[in-house]
N, C-alpha and C positions, 0 to 999 in steps of 0.2 A: 555459587557462580565462580568460575575460574576462567582464565584466559584460554584454556584448552577446549572449553565448551561453547563459549558464546562471544559474539561480536555485536556491539550496538551499531546500528546503521541509521543515518539521517540524511534526507534530501532537503536542500534549501534553495530558495530563489528569492532574491530581493527582499530579504527580511533580516538584515544584520543585527538590528536591535533585539528582535525576538530570539534569533539564533544565539546571540551572546548570552542572554539571560538563561535560556533553557538548557543550552549546552553546559554552562557553568554549574547549574543546579544538578544536572544529571551526573556530571563528572565528579562533583563533590561527594556524592554518596557511593560511588563505585570504587572498588579497589583499583589502584592505578594500573594494575596488570591487565584489566579488561580493556580490549581495544575498542575505539570508536572510529567509525568511518563516516565522514561527512562529504556528501556529493553536492557540489555547487552546480546547479543547472543554469548556467549562462547568466549569472547575476550581473547587473550593470556595474556593481562595485566589487568585482572579483577579488581585487587585492585586499580590500578591507575584510571580506569574508575569509580569505585565506589566513590573514593575520589573526582573526578571532579564533579560528580552528587550531592553528599551530601554537597558540598561547597555552594550550592544555596538553598535559602529558599523555603520551600514547594515543594521540588523536590525529588521524590522517586526513589530509585534504585531497579529494578527488574532484575533477571538474570536467565540464564540457564547454567548448566555445560557442556551441549552438544549443538551443533549447531542445531537450529530448523528453521532458515530462517526468513526473515522480516515479512512474512504473519502471521506465528504462533506467532512471537513476538508481533505483533499488537493485535492478538487475546487475548493474555495474558494481555495486557494493557486494552483492552475492558472489560475483566472479572474483573480486579482489580478496574477499575474506577466506579464511582457511578453517574456521571452526564449524562444527556440525549444525549449530543453531545461530540465527541472527534475530536480535530484538530490534524491531523497526519502530522508530519514533518520527513524528513530523517536526518541522523546525519551530513550531509553536507549542511543543509538548515537552514535558520533563518528568523525571522520576524524583520524588522527594523522600523516598524511603527504599530500602533494598527489597525488591520483589522476591517472593518465594516462588521460584521456578523449579523446585526440586523434583516434582513429578515429571516435568517435561524434559529436563536435562538428564534425568536418569536413563532415558532412552530405553524404556521398558518394551519388550517385544510386543505386548498387547497394544501399545500406543504407536507403533511405527507406521500405521496407516493414517495417523493424525499429522497432516502436513502443515497446518496453521492453527495457532491458538490466539483468539481475539480477547482483548482485555477491555476494561471500562475506562471511559473518560470522566473526569470531573471537570465540567465546563466552568471556567472562571471568567468573571468574578461571581456569577450567580451561584455556582456550586451544585447545579443539577447534574445528575448522573446519566450517562448514555453508554450502553443501553440501560434502561431503567431497571431491568430485572436483576435481582441478586442471586438468581438460581443458575448454576453452571450446567453445562452439558453440551450435547451435539447442537450445532447451529448451522445455518445455511450461508452465513457470510461473516466477514470480519473487516476491520478498518486497518489499512496499511500503516497508519500512524500510531497504532497501539496494538502490536501483534508480535508473536514469536513464530518464526518460520523455520522449517527444516531445510537447510540450505541445499543439500543434495537433491531433495525432491523438487525444489523450485527450479533448479537447473535441469533436472531430468524432464520436467513437463514443459520446458521452454520459457519459464519466467513470465513476467508480465508482458502483455501485448505492447510492443513499442509504438505501434501505429495508432493506439488510442491516445497517446500523448498525455492527456489530462482528463480526469473525471471517469468514474465507473470502472477504473482499472481493477480495483479490489473486488468489486461485484463480479466482473468477468472471471477473474482468477479463481475466486471461490467456486463459481459454477463449474469451471473447468475441472477443478480438483475433484468435485463430487462426481462429475461425469467419468473421470478416470479411476474411480474406485477409492479415492482418499476421503478422509473425514476432516471436518473443521470443528473445533471445540471452542466453547466460550468459558473463560475462567474469570469470574467477577471478583476474585480475591486480589487481583493485581489492578491497581488504579493508577492511571496516567493522568497527570495534571495537564489540562488543555487551556492555554491562555488565548482566548478569542481576541484576535486583533485584525485590523484592516491594513496593517503594514504590508506593502507590496502586493496587495490584492488587485488583480486585473479582472474586474467584474464582467465586462462584456466578453472578454476572451474566455473566461471560465464558463459563462452561461452558454456560449457557442458550443463548447466541448461537451457540456452536460446534455444538451439537446442532441447533438450529433451521435454521441456514444450511447445514449438511451435507445435511439433508433437501431444502431448497429448491434447492441446486445440482443434485441429481439430478432434481428435477422439471423444471428448466429444460433440462438437458443430457442427461438419461438416456433420452430417447425416450418415445413415447406409451404404450407398454405397460410397459416395464421401469422407468421413472422413479420411479413411486410405490412399488412394493415395494422396489426397491433403496435408495431414499431412506430408507425406514423402517428397513431393516436396518442401513444404514451409520450413520444417526443414533443408533440404539440402541447399536451397537458403540462409536461414538465417545464417547457419553455415559457408558457404563459403564466403559470401559477407558482412555480417552485424554483425560479432563478432570480438573480439580482438584476438582470438586464433582459426583459422580455423581448426587446427589439432585436435580439440576436436569434430569435426562434427560427425564422424562415431561412436564414443563411445556414444555421445548423442542420436543418432538415435537408436542404439542397446538398450540402456537403455530405451528409449521410447517404443520400441517394446515389451520389457519385461513387461511393465506396460500396455500393450494394453487392456487386459481384465479388469484391474482395472479401466481404463478410461471408458470402455463400461458400467461397473456396476455403475459408478458415474453418468451416464446419468439418471438413475432411482432414485438413492439415493438423488441427489441434488435438485430435483424439486417436492418434495411432496406437496400436497395440504395444509398441515399445515404450510408451509413456505411462501405461497403466500400472496400478499398484499390483504387485505380486506377493501374496502372503508367504509363499515358499521361498522367495528370494529376499524377504524382509523389506520390500519396497522397490 
């Protein structure tokens, strides 16, 4: 790893304690030349967050005065960075050893259709691993808090959907990459430590977006006929059984329905030929 190849990016919101610990641990094992970009997504203690970030060498503070979500926060980091690759971490994640990224940073021609590489979490304090599989290879998805992304490709395909705001943004992005002819890879040799914390967690807000965006994912990718009913059923199931605040289920569904036409239009806007992978052009 060197500063010409990779930038570490991190999006944070209302987690100064977690950010300080995780940023310090990651910074301590990286060469000081490796840049880190931290995007503060409208934290209520912005000055405190900025002081934490700027206490570390070669670590840059970016911010928004209004909430934009982790996907758009990463987009802004991609636009600010200049390296060909960005390693994305969440604000409750850290590296405790130098990851071996040599295959990916070598930029081999046969790997140039690989737009994203997902890594494993060690969930702390329990220590369980996610994904559970220790076998690497092609996969359908990745988590934005533990992944390596090819910056030029991210920008070419339009980045994360800013109007998703929160939740399902990684799932949508992975589906789009596959639709555009790129691959996503799972590399279990790199392990990111994930400190599970309730600091700054907005449970009802998050549950609302998980329900809404589950519906919208199916509108975009579920087909002309099946997308709407599948989206409603899956959003209902997610809201009632797989969120922290089931009471946000109906508002999430109604909000998704209000964006139904936007989701249908996105099916055309997201998959233009100019965004597709071209082997002859190297991407």
